[in-house]
C-alpha angles and dihedrals in degrees: 000000000000120000116198124192113206121221089218109085095174132069094225127070126197124221136178113244118191141153093189138000095271102053103050114153136175115240128189130224124196103227098198103027095244109176101179105068128120125246090248091053091048092050092046092050091048090051092051091048092051092050090052091047091049091056091054100042121103104175115088093218089054091048091052092051091048093047090050091052091048092053091048092049092048091050091049092049090049091052091052092064 
């Protein structure tokens, strides 16, 4: 039997979506198609995914878009409490 440990601890992955350099946005993909998760869990998973994406990004425009998304997610999570 083979046991594989995945590096991805979260169900949601973040990706950069852009048609040009000005309109870069972060989008989220549900990796395992979970449909029964709370809003807080979704936002927390999106935040984790953005932080992982930020570590991997090289382009400054991508980093700015990711940092903006992180700040918006943190603000939203703070407002939920």
